[in-house]
N, C-alpha and C positions, 0 to 999 in steps of 0.2 A: 640572510637574504642574498641571493646570487646577483651578479651584475649583468646577466644576460637579459635581453628583451624577449618577450613572448613572440612567437612566429606571427601572430595576427598583427601585433604592433609593428614589427619589421615590415610586413607586407603593406600595412597602411601608410607608413612613412615613404616607402618606395613608390607606391601608386600616387601619392600626393605630390611627390617630387616629379613624377612623370607628368602629372597634370600641369604643374608650373612650367615645365619645359614646353609642353604643347601650347600653353597660353603665350609663352614668349615667341615661339615660332609663328603662331597664328597672328599675334599682334605685329610682329616684324613684317610678315608677308602682307598683311592688310595695310600697314603704314606705307610700304613701298608701292603697293597697288594703287592706293589713292582713288579707287573707283575706275581705274583704267584697264584693269585686267592684266597688269604687267608686274605682278609680284614675282618673287624668286621661285615660288612653287608653281607648277604648271596646272593650277586649278582655278576655277572661277570661284566667286564668293560663296555659292551654295555648297559646292563640294568641300571647300575649305571649312565651312561651318559644320558640315556633317562629319567630316573626317577628323577635324581638330577641335572644333568648338564643343560638340556634344560630349566627346570623351573627357575633355578638360573640365567640364562642370559635373559630370557623373562621377569621375574618379574620387574627388575629395568627399563626396557624399558616401560613396562605398567605403572609403577609408574610415570615416567616422563610424559607420555602422559596424564594420568588422572589428573595430577596436573599442567599441563602446564600453567594455568592461575594464579597459586598460588605462592607466594614468600616463599622460605624456604631454608635457608643456611644449616640447619640440613639435609634436604632431599638431597640436592646437595652433601653434604659430604658422606652420606650413599650410594648414587649412585656411587660416586667415589670409595669408599671402595669396593663395589661389583665388579666394573670393574677392580680394581687393583688385587683383589683376583683371578679373572678370568685369567688375563694376567700372573700374577706371578705364579699361580698354573700350568698353561699350560707350561710356560717356565721351571719351576722346574721339571715337569714331563719329558719334553724333555731332560733336562740335566741329569736326572737319567737313561736314556736309555743306553743300552750297545752300546758304540761308535764303537766297533769292527764289529758289524753287520750293515754296512753302508746302505744297501738296506732297512732294517727295519727302521733305523733312518730317512732316507729320506722320507719313506712313512709316518712315524709318524709326521714329520715336515709338510708334506702336509696336514695331517688330522687336525693338530692343528692350522694351519695358519688362517682358518676362525674363530676359537674360539678366537684366539688372536686379530683378527680384530674386532670381536664383543665386546670383552673386552675393546678395545681402543674406540670404539663407545660409550660404556656405560660411560667410563671416560669422554668423550667429553660431553655427556648429563649432567653429574654431574657438569662439569665446566660451561656449559650454564646455568643450574639451579642456581648456585651460583652467576654468573654474573647478571642474571636477578633479583635476590634477592637483589643485592647490589645497583642497580640503584634506585635513589630517585623516589618516586611515585609522578607523576604530577597530579594536580587536575584541 
């Protein structure tokens, strides 16, 4: 057995790493923004969500799909990290919201529920990838 990784697995690892970087950039900008529109990126929250948020949740799903036949605990761990960053970031953002404005907080919760669900799905895909990678290969 050779020590090289198949191209699909290499691509999956790279795009999952890109997802993690996008999530870190997104979270950092959102934390600095704090709802004031003064993050370090010159984007409002909608553009930031479209440009950084959507790709950051799509990429680990794509990574799982293109590497579904390959074993890789490393990829599974990276996918879980991406999902955790998505969930934790969303929950942290909701926790930072002004709790006195209940209507706004309820609307924000409804906006972030699908994001949290997708993050949980991504975590599940990572767990599946690790479990599949842990099974002995039958010949």
